[in-house]
C-alpha positions in Angstrom: 0.0 0.0 0.0 1.3 3.4 -0.9 2.2 5.7 2.0 0.7 9.2 1.7 2.0 12.2 3.6 0.5 15.7 3.7 2.8 18.6 4.5 2.4 22.4 4.5 4.5 25.0 2.9 8.3 24.8 3.0 8.3 21.9 5.4 6.1 19.9 2.9 8.7 20.5 0.1 11.5 19.5 2.4 9.6 16.3 3.3 9.1 15.4 -0.4 12.9 15.8 -0.9 13.8 13.9 2.2 11.6 10.9 1.3 12.5 11.0 -2.4 8.7 11.0 -2.8 6.2 11.6 -5.6 5.4 15.3 -4.8 2.0 16.8 -5.6 2.2 20.6 -5.4 -1.2 22.0 -4.3 -1.6 25.7 -4.7 -5.4 25.7 -5.0 -5.8 29.5 -5.4 -4.6 29.5 -8.1 -1.4 28.2 -9.6 -2.2 24.5 -9.7 -5.6 25.1 -11.4 -4.0 27.5 -13.9 -1.2 25.1 -14.8 -3.6 22.2 -15.2 -5.9 24.4 -17.3 -3.1 25.5 -19.6 -2.4 21.9 -20.5 -6.1 21.1 -20.8 -6.3 23.9 -23.4 -3.5 22.5 -25.4 -0.4 24.3 -24.3 2.5 21.8 -25.0 5.1 23.0 -22.5 5.4 25.3 -19.5 8.6 26.8 -18.0 8.1 27.6 -14.4 10.3 30.3 -12.7 10.1 31.9 -9.3 10.9 35.5 -10.3 9.3 37.9 -12.8 12.8 38.9 -14.0 13.5 35.3 -14.9 10.3 35.1 -16.9 11.4 38.1 -18.9 14.8 36.6 -19.4 13.3 33.4 -20.8 10.9 35.5 -23.0 13.9 37.1 -24.6 15.3 33.6 -25.4 11.8 32.2 -26.5 10.0 35.2 -28.0 7.0 33.1 -29.1 6.3 31.9 -25.6 3.2 33.2 -23.7 3.9 34.9 -20.3 1.5 33.8 -17.6 1.6 34.9 -14.0 0.9 37.3 -11.1 2.3 39.2 -8.2 0.1 40.2 -5.3 -2.7 38.3 -7.1 -2.8 40.6 -10.1 -1.4 40.1 -13.6 2.2 41.2 -14.1 2.3 44.2 -16.3 3.2 43.2 -19.9 2.2 39.5 -19.4 -0.3 37.8 -21.7 -2.3 36.3 -19.0 -2.7 36.4 -15.2 -2.5 33.3 -12.9 -6.2 32.9 -13.7 -7.8 29.6 -14.8 -11.0 31.3 -15.9 -9.0 33.6 -18.1 -7.2 30.7 -19.6 -10.4 28.9 -20.2 -11.7 31.8 -22.3 -8.4 32.3 -24.2 -7.9 31.5 -27.9 -4.9 30.1 -29.8 -3.3 28.2 -27.0 -2.9 24.9 -28.8 0.7 23.8 -29.2 2.1 26.9 -27.6 4.8 27.2 -25.0 4.2 29.2 -21.8 6.4 30.8 -19.2 4.8 30.9 -15.7 5.5 32.6 -12.4 3.5 33.0 -9.3 3.9 34.2 -5.7 3.9 30.7 -4.2 3.1 27.8 -6.4 6.1 28.3 -8.7 8.5 28.4 -5.7 7.0 25.2 -4.2 7.5 23.4 -7.5 11.1 24.5 -7.7 11.7 23.6 -4.1 11.0 19.9 -4.7 13.9 19.4 -7.0 15.1 16.2 -5.1 11.7 14.5 -5.2 11.4 11.4 -7.4 8.7 13.1 -9.5 6.8 16.3 -9.2 3.1 16.6 -10.2 0.8 19.6 -9.9 -2.7 19.0 -8.6 -5.7 20.5 -6.8 -9.4 19.9 -6.7 -10.0 20.6 -10.4 -7.9 17.6 -11.4 -8.1 15.7 -8.1 -8.9 12.2 -9.5 -6.4 12.5 -12.4 -3.5 13.6 -10.2 -4.3 11.0 -7.6 -4.3 8.2 -10.1 -1.1 9.5 -11.7 0.7 9.9 -8.4 -0.3 6.4 -7.3 1.0 4.9 -10.5 4.3 6.7 -10.2 4.6 5.7 -6.5 4.0 2.1 -7.3 6.5 2.1 -10.2 9.2 3.8 -8.1 8.3 2.1 -4.8 8.2 5.4 -2.9 5.7 7.4 -0.9 3.5 10.3 -2.0 3.9 13.7 -0.4 1.1 16.2 -1.0 2.4 19.7 -0.4 -0.3 22.2 0.6 1.5 25.3 -0.5 0.0 28.1 1.6 1.0 31.6 0.7 4.8 32.2 0.5 6.0 34.0 3.6 2.6 34.3 5.3 2.4 31.3 7.6 0.2 28.1 7.7 -3.0 30.0 8.4 -3.0 31.0 4.7 -3.1 27.3 3.7 -6.7 26.3 4.5 -7.9 25.9 0.9 -4.7 24.0 0.0 -5.2 21.7 2.9 -8.8 21.1 1.8 -7.6 20.3 -1.7 -4.9 18.0 -0.4 -7.4 15.9 1.4 -9.6 15.9 -1.7 -6.7 14.3 -3.6 -5.6 12.0 -0.7 -9.1 10.5 -0.4 -8.8 9.4 -4.1 -5.5 7.5 -3.5 -5.6 3.9 -2.5 -3.0 4.4 0.2 -2.6 5.1 3.9 -2.1 8.6 5.2 0.8 8.2 7.6 1.8 11.8 8.4 -0.1 15.1 8.4 0.0 18.3 10.4 -1.9 17.9 13.7 -4.3 20.7 12.9 -5.7 18.9 9.8 -9.0 17.1 10.3 -9.3 13.5 9.3 -11.2 12.7 6.0 -14.1 11.3 8.1 -14.5 14.4 10.2 -17.6 16.4 9.7 -15.6 19.6 9.1 -13.5 18.1 6.3 -14.7 19.5 3.0 -15.7 16.5 1.0 -18.7 17.9 -0.7 -18.7 20.6 -3.4 -20.6 23.0 -1.3 -18.2 22.6 1.5 -15.2 23.2 -0.8 -16.8 26.4 -2.2 -17.3 27.6 1.4 -13.8 26.8 2.5 -12.3 28.4 -0.6 -14.4 31.6 -0.3 -13.8 31.9 3.5 -10.1 31.3 3.3 -7.8 34.3 3.8 -6.5 34.0 0.3 -10.0 33.5 -1.1 -11.2 36.7 0.7 -8.3 38.6 -0.7 -9.1 37.4 -4.3 -12.8 38.2 -3.9 -11.9 41.7 -2.7 -9.9 42.2 -6.0 -13.0 41.1 -8.0 -11.8 37.6 -8.7 -14.7 35.7 -7.3 -15.1 33.7 -10.5 -11.6 32.2 -10.0 -12.3 31.3 -6.4 -15.6 29.6 -7.4 -14.0 27.7 -10.3 -11.0 26.6 -8.3 -13.3 25.0 -5.8 -14.8 22.6 -8.4 -13.8 18.9 -8.5 -12.6 17.0 -11.5 -13.1 19.7 -14.1 -10.0 18.8 -16.1 -8.0 15.6 -16.8 -4.6 17.2 -17.3 -1.8 16.5 -14.8 1.2 18.8 -15.1 4.5 17.0 -14.4 8.1 18.3 -14.1 10.1 16.7 -16.9 13.4 18.6 -16.5 15.1 21.4 -14.6 17.1 24.0 -16.7 19.1 26.5 -14.7 16.5 28.5 -12.7 13.4 26.9 -14.4 11.3 23.8 -14.1 10.0 22.4 -17.4 6.5 20.9 -17.3 4.6 18.7 -19.7 1.3 16.9 -19.4 1.8 13.6 -17.8 1.2 11.1 -20.6 -0.2 8.3 -18.3 -2.9 10.5 -16.8 -6.5 9.4 -17.6 
């Protein structure tokens, strides 16, 4: 039986590296949903970087690439798209394109798991697909799974409630045993665990990050990110190049 661990923030990334695990990076609002949606819409490759300046450096090397990302929850000036899955869903001409992506937290968590056996990106919107993919990889590599609830970089674990909810949503779809999780997490059988769609919508909307996004007029993103199994794409890191992680759609995802 596959062992499943849930970790939060930087400690979650460190655990994935320590255990040489299959890491699932969960940044539910909104990087994980945006990355999964980019692949669902036909983007062929995404280069993930932690800094805006690095994104512009790659853009000079790959002028045809799309720039996707945010700072302080808003689109970076000059970028093609924000870190917004609903914006990506409405976009045209994405098929076969390459994208460069950066975000406040999710990008950093992906890059921080460099020593994991494999790195996947998941959240509620691709929960079943990423659970199946992670379980397959864990069985092939005989290693555990670490689900990293990203939180918001530099703001503490209280900013991770929607990521923790998404992590449990994925964990419940893995045929494994949860052997480690932060003490403050409820068990999947607890009445306060968000296992229904309405509960997830509430948790996302009432989270600190959700409230911040709603105040910026981004309620549509918050609502959509709380949906379950809306896309089949599972982003997977296939290479690291200097300061970037290169992602493709995992070919064995359902």
